[in-house]
C-alpha positions, -999 to 999 in steps of 0.1 A, spaced: 0 0 0 29 24 8 44 19 -26 10 27 -43 7 59 -22 43 69 -30 37 64 -67 6 87 -66 25 113 -47 51 115 -76 25 119 -103 25 157 -102 63 157 -106 61 134 -135 35 156 -152 58 187 -148 88 168 -162 68 159 -193 64 196 -205 88 205 -233 114 231 -223 127 259 -244 155 283 -235 156 320 -242 188 339 -234 190 376 -228 223 391 -238 231 427 -246 194 435 -241 183 411 -269 166 378 -268 184 348 -284 169 332 -303 144 360 -312 118 334 -322 110 301 -304 89 274 -321 68 254 -297 42 227 -302 6 240 -305 -19 225 -281 6 217 -254 18 233 -222 55 243 -225 81 257 -202 102 288 -212 134 291 -193 147 327 -196 184 331 -189 193 367 -182 230 370 -188 230 408 -186 240 424 -153 207 444 -152 171 431 -147 148 426 -176 110 421 -177 96 395 -200 62 407 -211 36 394 -235 0 406 -237 -8 378 -261 6 351 -237 -7 370 -207 27 368 -189 49 393 -172 80 383 -152 110 403 -140 142 384 -143 170 399 -122 204 402 -138 226 371 -140 197 348 -131 171 325 -147 133 323 -145 108 298 -156 76 308 -174 49 283 -181 27 289 -212 0 271 -232 -16 252 -244 -15 276 -274 -35 277 -306 -13 278 -337 0 313 -342 26 340 -334 27 354 -299 51 384 -296 70 393 -264 93 422 -254 118 429 -227 99 459 -212 130 475 -198 147 476 -233 118 474 -258 138 489 -287 162 459 -288 146 431 -267 119 417 -290 108 382 -299 80 358 -305 68 324 -296 55 306 -326 31 277 -319 29 251 -347 
């Protein structure tokens, strides 16, 4: 019985591990890559690695996400499931250079 209970306790962890993970890097106030292709209809995990010394805010009205990422740190942003399409995002603190898009296919 204990084994069965332990197995059910791990189910949420297994579900989280199943989400595809995509990495965005912030360097010199730009996103790299500027476009990330993700599977449509599925939850995904964006890992944003801010390599700049200053903070940046990931913002997307279309994805309904906002997150400040301190300098020299990483943040995880869960999105989806998304319909096929293009979902732009910006680095709000450097909007002229920090632009990108998630493309759900």
